[in-house]
MARZA-840643 format. One record per residue: residue in one letter; x, y, z of N, C-alpha, C in turn. Coordinates in steps of 0.02 Angstrom, whole numbers, padded with zeros to 5 digits, always signed. Example, Ala and Ser with C-alpha at 12.3 -4.5 7.8 and 13.67 -1.06 7.14 Angstrom:
<nodes>
a+00660-00284+00390+00615-00225+00390+00660-00165+00390;s+00642-00112+00354+00684-00053+00357+00645+00002+00394;
</nodes>
This chain:
<nodes>
x+01073+01599+00668+01007+01618+00641+00976+01558+00605;x+00912+01547+00617+00877+01490+00587+00865+01503+00514;x+00879+01454+00473+00868+01460+00401+00812+01415+00379;x+00780+01434+00325+00726+01394+00297+00755+01334+00261;x+00731+01273+00276+00759+01214+00242+00745+01218+00168;x+00790+01192+00127+00780+01195+00054+00721+01152+00033;x+00690+01169-00022+00636+01127-00049+00668+01065-00078;x+00627+01012-00084+00654+00949-00108+00676+00955-00181;x+00652+01006-00217+00673+01016-00286+00747+01034-00289;x+00775+01059-00234+00845+01079-00232+00891+01024-00204;x+00861+00968-00186+00900+00914-00155+00905+00856-00204;x+00966+00832-00219+00971+00772-00261+00944+00712-00224;x+00895+00679-00252+00860+00626-00217+00858+00563-00260;x+00868+00506-00229+00860+00442-00262+00807+00402-00225;x+00755+00381-00261+00699+00346-00231+00690+00279-00267;x+00668+00229-00229+00653+00163-00256+00583+00143-00234;x+00546+00114-00280+00477+00093-00266+00473+00017-00267;x+00441-00012-00216+00425-00083-00213+00349-00090-00219;x+00326-00136-00260+00253-00138-00270+00228-00206-00291;x+00167-00220-00272+00126-00272-00303+00077-00233-00347;x+00083-00239-00413+00049-00194-00459-00025-00210-00466;x-00066-00176-00425-00138-00184-00428-00170-00115-00439;x-00235-00115-00449-00271-00052-00457-00264-00008-00394;x-00269-00038-00336-00262+00000-00274-00191+00027-00266;x-00141-00014-00286-00072+00009-00284-00063+00071-00328;x-00095+00069-00386-00091+00127-00432-00119+00190-00399;x-00176+00184-00365-00206+00242-00333-00159+00271-00280;x-00125+00228-00243-00076+00251-00193-00016+00283-00226;x+00008+00254-00280+00071+00274-00310+00065+00333-00357;x+00008+00343-00390+00003+00394-00442+00025+00463-00419;x+00002+00487-00360+00026+00553-00338+00102+00556-00328;x+00131+00501-00303+00203+00500-00292+00241+00503-00358;x+00219+00464-00407+00250+00466-00473+00241+00535-00505;x+00182+00563-00497+00168+00629-00527+00216+00682-00501;x+00229+00680-00435+00269+00731-00404+00344+00716-00404;x+00362+00651-00400+00432+00634-00388+00461+00588-00441;x+00430+00581-00499+00453+00533-00549+00526+00545-00569;x+00548+00607-00568+00617+00621-00589+00668+00594-00539;x+00646+00576-00479+00690+00549-00427+00687+00473-00422;x+00638+00442-00452+00629+00369-00445+00679+00333-00489;x+00724+00296-00456+00778+00261-00492+00753+00196-00524;x+00709+00161-00489+00684+00098-00515+00621+00077-00477;x+00583+00033-00509+00524+00002-00479+00536-00073-00476;x+00529-00101-00417+00539-00173-00406+00471-00204-00391;x+00446-00244-00438+00381-00275-00431+00388-00344-00399;x+00340-00361-00357+00336-00428-00329+00294-00472-00375;x+00318-00533-00387+00277-00581-00424+00263-00643-00381;x+00265-00632-00315+00256-00688-00269+00189-00722-00276;x+00135-00682-00279+00068-00712-00285+00054-00736-00355;x+00067-00693-00405+00049-00709-00473+00090-00766-00501;x+00148-00780-00471+00190-00834-00498+00176-00901-00466;x+00129-00904-00419+00118-00966-00382+00045-00985-00380;x+00026-01035-00419-00042-01060-00418-00059-01091-00351;x-00010-01123-00319-00023-01154-00254-00037-01101-00201;x-00005-01042-00207-00019-00989-00158-00089-00962-00167;x-00111-00954-00229-00179-00931-00242-00230-00980-00213;x-00218-01045-00222-00262-01096-00194-00260-01093-00118;x-00202-01079-00090-00196-01074-00017-00238-01016+00010;x-00239-00959-00026-00280-00902-00006-00353-00922-00006;x-00374-00959-00057-00444-00981-00061-00462-01024+00000;x-00418-01068+00020-00430-01113+00076-00433-01075+00142;x-00395-01020+00148-00393-00983+00210-00451-00933+00216;x-00483-00917+00161-00536-00866+00162-00604-00899+00152;x-00649-00866+00117-00715-00894+00102-00736-00870+00032;x-00783-00903+00000-00798-00888-00070-00815-00815-00085;x-00853-00782-00040-00871-00712-00053-00810-00667-00057;x-00764-00676-00010-00702-00636-00011-00659-00654-00071;x-00653-00719-00085-00610-00741-00140-00637-00714-00207;x-00703-00714-00214-00732-00685-00275-00715-00611-00281;x-00721-00575-00225-00705-00504-00225-00631-00493-00242;x-00587-00531-00210-00515-00524-00224-00500-00540-00297;x-00533-00591-00324-00522-00610-00394-00547-00556-00441;x-00603-00523-00423-00630-00470-00465-00583-00410-00465;x-00555-00394-00407-00506-00339-00404-00445-00356-00447;x-00424-00419-00445-00368-00440-00486-00384-00434-00561;x-00445-00451-00580-00466-00444-00650-00467-00371-00671;x-00491-00327-00627-00491-00255-00642-00419-00231-00653;x-00374-00254-00609-00304-00234-00614-00273-00259-00679;x-00287-00321-00696-00258-00349-00757-00287-00317-00820;x-00352-00302-00819-00383-00269-00876-00353-00200-00887;x-00344-00162-00834-00313-00097-00840-00242-00101-00866;x-00204-00150-00841-00135-00158-00865-00134-00179-00938;x-00181-00222-00959-00186-00243-01028-00199-00183-01074;x-00239-00137-01050-00254-00076-01088-00201-00022-01080;x-00149-00036-01039-00095+00012-01030-00115+00074-00991;x-00154+00064-00939-00178+00120-00900-00189+00099-00827;x-00191+00148-00782-00207+00137-00712-00167+00079-00681;x-00102+00079-00694-00058+00031-00662+00010+00064-00650;x+00047+00037-00603+00114+00064-00589+00161+00050-00647;x+00151-00007-00681+00191-00022-00740+00181+00032-00793;x+00119+00055-00801+00105+00108-00849+00140+00173-00828;x+00139+00189-00763+00172+00249-00738+00247+00245-00750;x+00277+00186-00737+00348+00178-00748+00366+00187-00822;x+00325+00160-00866+00337+00169-00937+00328+00242-00958;x+00278+00274-00932+00264+00344-00948+00324+00389-00931;x+00356+00373-00875+00412+00415-00852+00480+00383-00864;x+00482+00329-00905+00545+00296-00924+00586+00275-00864;x+00554+00241-00817+00586+00217-00756+00599+00142-00763;x+00659+00120-00745+00677+00049-00750+00635+00007-00703;x+00617-00053-00725+00577-00099-00684+00609-00168-00683;x+00594-00205-00630+00612-00276-00626+00558-00312-00588;x+00554-00378-00598+00503-00420-00567+00539-00474-00526;x+00523-00478-00461+00560-00522-00417+00515-00566-00375;x+00533-00630-00371+00500-00674-00323+00522-00658-00251;x+00583-00631-00244+00609-00612-00179+00645-00545-00185;x+00615-00493-00158+00645-00426-00164+00708-00419-00123;x+00720-00467-00077+00780-00464-00035+00839-00499-00066;x+00834-00517-00129+00889-00550-00164+00953-00510-00157;x+01008-00544-00150+01072-00511-00134+01093-00461-00188;x+01070-00469-00250+01089-00422-00302+01070-00351-00283;x+01013-00343-00249+00991-00276-00231+01029-00249-00171;x+01040-00290-00121+01074-00266-00062+01147-00252-00074;x+01175-00279-00128+01245-00265-00144+01254-00199-00180;x+01204-00178-00221+01215-00118-00261+01163-00063-00250;x+01114-00075-00208+01061-00026-00199+01076+00020-00140;x+01078+00084-00154+01085+00134-00102+01043+00193-00124;x+00995+00212-00081+00948+00265-00101+00929+00307-00040;x+00898+00363-00053+00878+00408+00001+00814+00384+00035;x+00767+00361-00006+00701+00343+00022+00668+00292-00023;x+00627+00250+00007+00589+00200-00031+00515+00206-00014;x+00474+00181-00059+00401+00177-00047+00378+00108-00066;x+00337+00078-00025+00308+00012-00039+00233+00019-00047;x+00207-00010-00101+00136-00005-00116+00105-00075-00119;x+00068-00093-00066+00035-00158-00062+00082-00216-00075;x+00143-00209-00053+00193-00261-00064+00175-00323-00023;x+00177-00381-00055+00158-00443-00021+00220-00482+00002;x+00275-00446+00014+00336-00477+00039+00362-00436+00098;x+00400-00468+00142+00433-00434+00197+00501-00409+00174;x+00514-00345+00182+00579-00317+00166+00624-00325+00228;x+00678-00362+00220+00722-00377+00276+00767-00318+00295;x+00795-00323+00355+00834-00268+00383+00892-00248+00338;x+00924-00297+00307+00981-00281+00264+00962-00235+00207;x+00904-00248+00177+00881-00205+00122+00854-00139+00148;x+00818-00140+00203+00793-00077+00232+00851-00031+00249;x+00908-00060+00269+00965-00020+00287+00998+00016+00228;x+00978-00001+00167+01005+00033+00108+00975+00102+00098;x+00923+00119+00136+00886+00181+00126+00900+00230+00183;x+00925+00289+00165+00944+00338+00216+00885+00358+00259;x+00827+00366+00228+00767+00385+00265+00718+00326+00272;x+00740+00266+00257+00697+00208+00264+00649+00199+00206;x+00604+00151+00214+00553+00135+00164+00485+00149+00195;x+00445+00190+00161+00379+00209+00186+00326+00160+00161;x+00277+00148+00203+00221+00104+00186+00156+00136+00209;x+00102+00117+00178+00035+00140+00198-00004+00080+00222;x-00031+00085+00282-00071+00030+00311-00140+00057+00328;x-00192+00022+00306-00260+00048+00311-00291+00034+00380;x-00260+00063+00431-00289+00060+00498-00255+00114+00540;x-00279+00123+00601-00248+00170+00648-00198+00130+00690;x-00138+00121+00663-00087+00082+00699-00076+00112+00769;x-00066+00068+00819-00052-00003+00815-00113-00049+00811;x-00173-00021+00804-00233-00062+00798-00237-00093+00729;x-00268-00150+00726-00284-00184+00662-00223-00193+00618;x-00174-00228+00643-00117-00248+00602-00136-00308+00560;x-00093-00325+00512-00104-00386+00474-00138-00375+00408;x-00175-00425+00386-00202-00429+00319-00270-00394+00313;x-00279-00355+00261-00343-00323+00242-00377-00288+00301;x-00342-00243+00337-00374-00211+00395-00434-00169+00377;x-00434-00137+00319-00492-00096+00298-00553-00140+00288;x-00544-00200+00261-00600-00245+00252-00629-00268+00318;x-00586-00280+00367-00611-00301+00433-00648-00244+00466;x-00621-00182+00462-00656-00125+00492-00723-00112+00458;x-00723-00120+00392-00785-00110+00354-00837-00162+00374;x-00815-00225+00380-00862-00278+00399-00889-00269+00469;x-00849-00240+00514-00872-00229+00582-00925-00174+00586;x-00934-00137+00532-00983-00083+00532-00955-00017+00555;x-00888-00009+00555-00858+00054+00576-00883+00111+00532;x-00890+00171+00560-00914+00227+00521-00857+00268+00490;x-00795+00246+00502-00737+00278+00469-00682+00226+00460;x-00640+00238+00411-00583+00194+00396-00519+00235+00403;x-00470+00206+00437-00408+00242+00451-00352+00223+00404;x-00303+00268+00399-00242+00254+00361-00182+00279+00401;x-00127+00242+00399-00065+00261+00433-00007+00259+00383;x+00032+00312+00382+00093+00314+00342+00151+00305+00390;x+00190+00252+00381+00241+00236+00430+00305+00212+00396;x+00359+00211+00434+00423+00186+00409+00430+00112+00427;x+00443+00072+00378+00444+00000+00388+00505-00022+00430;x+00493-00073+00471+00548-00110+00502+00533-00184+00489;x+00570-00228+00521+00561-00299+00507+00499-00329+00540;x+00467-00292+00584+00407-00318+00616+00346-00314+00572;x+00291-00340+00596+00228-00339+00559+00192-00273+00575;x+00199-00224+00530+00165-00159+00538+00183-00126+00604;x+00247-00129+00623+00268-00105+00688+00311-00042+00685;x+00327-00016+00627+00372+00040+00621+00343+00105+00646;x+00385+00156+00656+00362+00222+00680+00317+00257+00630;x+00268+00294+00654+00215+00323+00613+00227+00397+00600;x+00220+00417+00537+00226+00487+00518+00159+00524+00519;x+00107+00490+00496+00043+00524+00490-00014+00474+00492;x-00070+00494+00522-00130+00453+00523-00191+00498+00510;x-00239+00470+00475-00301+00507+00462-00357+00458+00449;x-00418+00482+00452-00476+00438+00439-00520+00468+00386;x-00560+00424+00355-00610+00445+00305-00676+00414+00324;x-00731+00451+00318-00796+00423+00336-00820+00371+00285;x-00858+00323+00310-00892+00275+00266-00960+00305+00250;x-00970+00322+00188-01033+00353+00168-01088+00300+00159;x-01150+00321+00168-01207+00276+00158-01206+00247+00088;x-01210+00182+00083-01210+00149+00018-01141+00132-00008;x-01088+00154+00027-01021+00137+00005-01009+00062+00008;x-00975+00036-00043-00951-00033-00040-00881-00034-00010;x-00857-00093+00006-00788-00099+00031-00740-00074-00022;x-00753-00089-00085-00710-00068-00140-00707+00008-00143;x-00764+00041-00140-00766+00114-00145-00731+00147-00087;x-00739+00120-00027-00706+00148+00032-00630+00144+00025;x-00606+00086+00005-00534+00077+00000-00506+00118-00059;x-00545+00124-00111-00526+00165-00169-00513+00237-00147;x-00561+00265-00109-00553+00334-00085-00496+00340-00035;x-00488+00290+00007-00434+00293+00057-00366+00290+00023;x-00358+00249-00028-00294+00244-00064-00278+00309-00099;x-00328+00339-00131-00318+00402-00166-00294+00457-00118;x-00329+00463-00061-00310+00513-00011-00242+00498+00020;x-00227+00434+00032-00163+00414+00062-00105+00431+00016;x-00115+00420-00049-00063+00437-00097-00046+00511-00096;x-00097+00553-00092-00084+00626-00089-00048+00645-00024;x-00068+00615+00031-00035+00630+00095+00036+00602+00097;x+00047+00547+00061+00115+00519+00058+00162+00567+00022;x+00138+00601-00029+00178+00652-00064+00203+00704-00014;x+00158+00730+00027+00177+00781+00076+00225+00753+00129;x+00214+00690+00148+00258+00659+00198+00329+00652+00171;x+00335+00629+00108+00401+00623+00078+00436+00690+00076;x+00400+00742+00057+00429+00809+00054+00455+00831+00123;x+00414+00819+00174+00433+00838+00242+00495+00799+00265;x+00498+00736+00248+00555+00695+00268+00619+00721+00234;x+00616+00734+00169+00675+00756+00132+00698+00825+00155;x+00652+00864+00182+00670+00931+00207+00683+00930+00282;x+00687+00870+00310+00701+00862+00383+00651+00902+00425;x+00588+00899+00404+00536+00940+00436+00485+00897+00473;x+00500+00833+00484+00453+00789+00517+00491+00732+00550;x+00466+00708+00606+00494+00650+00641+00437+00601+00655;x+00448+00537+00644+00395+00488+00658+00388+00475+00732;x+00329+00454+00752+00316+00437+00822+00314+00361+00829;x+00349+00336+00879+00348+00264+00892+00277+00242+00908;x+00259+00183+00885+00193+00156+00900+00188+00138+00974;x+00129+00151+01002+00118+00131+01071+00116+00055+01076;x+00141+00030+01131+00139-00042+01143+00069-00061+01167;x+00031-00094+01124-00037-00113+01141-00045-00188+01135;x-00036-00225+01191-00040-00298+01188-00107-00325+01164;x-00160-00284+01170-00226-00308+01150-00241-00293+01077;x-00194-00262+01041-00204-00246+00971-00215-00310+00930;x-00265-00309+00887-00282-00367+00846-00237-00371+00785;x-00213-00431+00769-00177-00444+00707-00221-00488+00664;x-00247-00460+00609-00295-00496+00567-00261-00541+00517;x-00293-00596+00502-00271-00641+00449-00319-00635+00391;x-00322-00684+00347-00366-00681+00290-00439-00677+00311;x-00479-00635+00279-00552-00634+00293-00581-00705+00287;x-00611-00728+00341-00635-00797+00344-00709-00798+00363;x-00732-00853+00393-00803-00860+00409-00826-00805+00457;x-00784-00786+00504-00804-00733+00551-00813-00667+00513;x-00772-00655+00463-00780-00595+00421-00845-00599+00382;x-00861-00657+00357-00925-00667+00322-00984-00651+00367;x-00980-00673+00429-01035-00659+00476-01040-00584+00491;x-00982-00550+00498-00982-00478+00509-01013-00441+00451;x-00996-00461+00390-01023-00429+00331-01099-00437+00328;x-01123-00497+00344-01194-00510+00344-01230-00469+00398;x-01198-00463+00456-01228-00425+00511-01231-00350+00496;x-01180-00324+00464-01177-00253+00448-01219-00235+00388;x-01236-00285+00346-01276-00272+00286-01237-00236+00231;x-01172-00237+00235-01130-00202+00186-01108-00249+00130;x-01086-00218+00074-01068-00255+00014-00995-00247-00003;x-00967-00297-00034-00898-00293-00056-00890-00243-00113;x-00932-00248-00164-00922-00208-00224-00988-00203-00262;x-00997-00146-00297-01056-00135-00339-01035-00132-00412;x-01083-00143-00456-01068-00141-00527-01040-00074-00548;x-01068-00019-00521-01042+00047-00541-00971+00058-00516;x-00949+00022-00463-00880+00025-00442-00834-00003-00496;x-00854-00061-00523-00815-00093-00575-00810-00049-00637;x-00867-00020-00657-00867+00023-00717-00822+00084-00707;x-00825+00113-00648-00784+00172-00633-00709+00153-00635;x-00692+00095-00610-00622+00075-00605-00590+00060-00673;x-00631+00037-00720-00603+00018-00785-00620+00068-00839;x-00660+00120-00823-00682+00167-00874-00624+00209-00899;
</nodes>
């Protein structure tokens, strides 16, 4: 006789979070912390970008001033919120008394020697999690990618779709492997780009919705009620790099904006 699977509240669960602590990371993570904070064993923050001035300069060289200004403004919003002790994953970890660490390399052997968990979540992590560390998780590590995988892999896919003038932005929740956004997909959905939306506002809404859907996906995984689908092999799928001159031309052609003043006020209010 078929039995109803137990709710995740009845299952002892150990979860680990990997994150680059930004405002957008917070929007993705907040629903997960709200629902599963009692299961989160630790938060491992990446300091790869913030610890390297040469890397920041390298990003500037690979992109263009309009994008770099936008990225810098988002960073200032994130830092201001963290300074005020709000709207950051560090704040969530403190609120729920969860242990944290900051790592230049999340694949350091200290973790792979003692880390064993049921499931992991990565939020805008700017590092590749290697197979040895991924293998420490019974259900793998989940990630959110702002595109309809396998399309638009790589860096800032939502910004590229927005610049192209797309009327909707996609999100994919998938299980990470060692490839670039190549893991099997649990869920995909899209959100419309409303008239007057900035890139910031679109991604803000997408992250908020993705975080809520990630909560449901985690629950389904822990209750063995969902299986991911392998990504289709699409040789023509684009892998984006840093927004560059071609992105600048797309933004100009579409007439869209990176960010509005009221976006900034809303994010720090």
